[in-house]
C-alpha positions, 0 to 999 in steps of 0.5 A: 411614704414610710413611717420614718418619712412621715416622722421626718416630715412632721419634725420639719414642721416644728418652728424654730423656738418651739419643741414637740414631744415624741408622742406628738410626732407619733400622732402626726405621723399616724401612729399615736402609740409609736413614740419610741419608734419616733425616737429610733427614727430620729436617732438615724436621722438621714439629714442632720442639720436639715431635719431638726430632731433637736426640737423633739423632747420627751413628754416631760420636756426632757432632753435626749440623754445622749443626743445622737449628733454632737454629744450630750449637750448638743440638743440643749445648745441647739435649742438655746440658740433658737431662744428656747430656755432649758433648765435642769435638762428640760424645757417648759412645755407650757411655754415652748410646746408647738401647738400642732392642733392646726396640723391635726385639723388639716389631717382631718380635712384631708384623708391621710394628711401626712400620708397617715390615717385621718384623725377620726380613724385614729380615734376609732382605731383605738376606740376613743370616743369624743367625750373621752378627749381632753384637748388643750394647746399643749397636749391631747389626752383621753380617758379610758377605764384604765385611766388618763392617757397621753396621745 
């Protein structure tokens, strides 16, 4: 399964009325530093209307500046149609962010989950030790010598 296919599979898991960030989808697809590639994958979404790419926002909850399918306000209209409140071009992530931690736990139980590396192998690949992790329902961060990073 290609990285783009894993991205589309992860995006299809986002429930109506919730959003996920590009980084969150990149992590679920097995490459936590590939949030820009997630954006490219969604821009060439092969099944608009089936793959709900409108549910993916930036790390601040912001809309895509020119949503690929239907114009600049299409993403906002689609989200509002699902009950998500958009204010000043952004979504409140504390309220609407999809808690994908259960999916990450499943990835840990199954080797590869969505066809991607296990969560443990992702942590070891980036030399992240458990004491550096700060988990919450809204995001996953880690500390390094260079500061706090969003996974």
